C-alpha positions, 0 to 999 in steps of 0.5 A, a space after each residue: 658741810 658737804 662743800 666742807 667735807 668735798 675741799 678736805 677730799 679734793 685739797 687730799 686726792 693725791 693722797 690714796 694710802 690713807 683711810 680716813 676715821 670714820 665719824 660719830 656723828 649720822 649727819 657728819 658721815 652722811 656728807 662723807 656719803 654723798 662725798 665718795 658716790 660723789 668721786 665714784 661717779 666723777 672717776 666713773 666718768 671720766 674713765 667712761 668718757 677717755 674709753 669712748 675715746 679709744 684711750 685706756 684710764 692711767 695708772 692714776 686715775 684706776 688709783 684713785 677708782 678703787 680708793 673711792 670705791 673703798 671709801 665711799 663702800 666703807 662709810 656707806 655699810 658704817 651709815 647702814 650700822 650705825 644711823 637709822 633712815 632719818 640720819 640719826 643714831 641707832 639705839 
């Protein structure tokens, strides 16, 4: 499931303006949270590596970082609101 979500994000990484719908299923939602957190980590590492080499990140990388951070926060909040710590729907 995580690989499918990662593949979807990878295949559509050039589409930054589109907000993804937040799924109702907690397991799927948890998978998306994991994917977005990983995307934030990867973008952050690229930015850090560029800065360590004395370079500034280009506009596309900066926009990607902003987008994946926004989506990570949005999906994380939805997970916290809808799901309990075991990943089941709150009652």
